[in-house]
N, C-alpha and C positions, 0 to 999 in steps of 0.2 A: 385685404382683410387681416384681421389679427390672428394671433395664436389661439387655438382652441384646446381647452383642457377638459379632460374627462371627469365626470361626476366624482370617481374616485379620488382623483388628484385633488380636487377642490375640497372635498371632506377631509381629506388627510391633511390638506393645507390648514384647514381650520382647526383640526386636532392639535397640528403642530403649534399654531398660534395660541391656543388655549393651554397648552402645556409650557409654552416659553413666553407668555404675555409680558414677562419682566423685560424682554427685548423690545417690546413695543411692536406696532404695526410695521413701521420702517424696517427694524431689524429683522423681523420674521420674513417680510416680503424680500428683503435683499438675500437672506440666507436661502430662500426658496427659488429665487431667480425669477420672481414675479413682480408686477407692479403694486405698489401700496394700494391703489385704488381698487384694484381687483381682489386683493385679499380682503379689504374692508367690506366689499360688497358681499363676498362669500360669508363673511364672519357674521354680518347683519343677516343675511338670508338664512344662515344655519340657526341663529337665535329664534327667528320666526317660524321656522319649519321643523322643529325638534332635532336639530342636528343635520338635517338633510340640505344640500345645496342643489336647488333645482337647475337642471340644464335643459336646453331646448334640442338637443341632439347635435349632429355634426353640422357645422356651418351656422350654429345658432339660429337657425330658421324656426319660426313659431309652429310651422306645420310642414307637411310634405308638399302641399300646394304652393306655399310661399317659396319653397325650395325649388320647385318646377318653374315658377314664375320668373325667379331670379335667373335660373338657367336659360329660360328662353330669352328673357331681356338681353343676356349676354351673347346669346346666338344671334339675335336680331342685330345688336351693335356691330358684331363681328361681319355679318352679311352686308350691313349698311357701309362699313368701312371698305369692304372689298369692292363694292359697287362704286364707291366714289373713286378708288383708285383705277377702276377700269374705265370710268367716264373721262378722267384725266388722260389716261392712255389713248383713248380714242380721240380726244381733242388734239393731243401732240401729233399723232400718226396721220390724223385727217387734214393737216395743214399742207 
C-alpha cells in the first residue's frame, strides 16, 4: 500500500499549490515531495468540495467494515501460507 496523508496535509498542499501555481503542478508536487497525480486529484477534489479534500480515514478504506474485511483476508492468506508450509514439511518428513 502507498503512503497515506492526513486531510490537513492534503488541504495544506492544495493551499500551497493555489499560492504557488506559477510553479505548476509538477513544481509544487516536487517541492512537497508528493506525486503530481496525487496533488492533481486533491486540487480537483478541493475545487468540487469548497476547499475540502475528502479522505476515507486511515488505510483509505471506505468504511470500518471494508477495513475489517481487508484485515480478515490478510489473516486468512497468512493462515493458508502457514498451512501450505506445514503440508510440505509433513510430506518431507513422512518419506
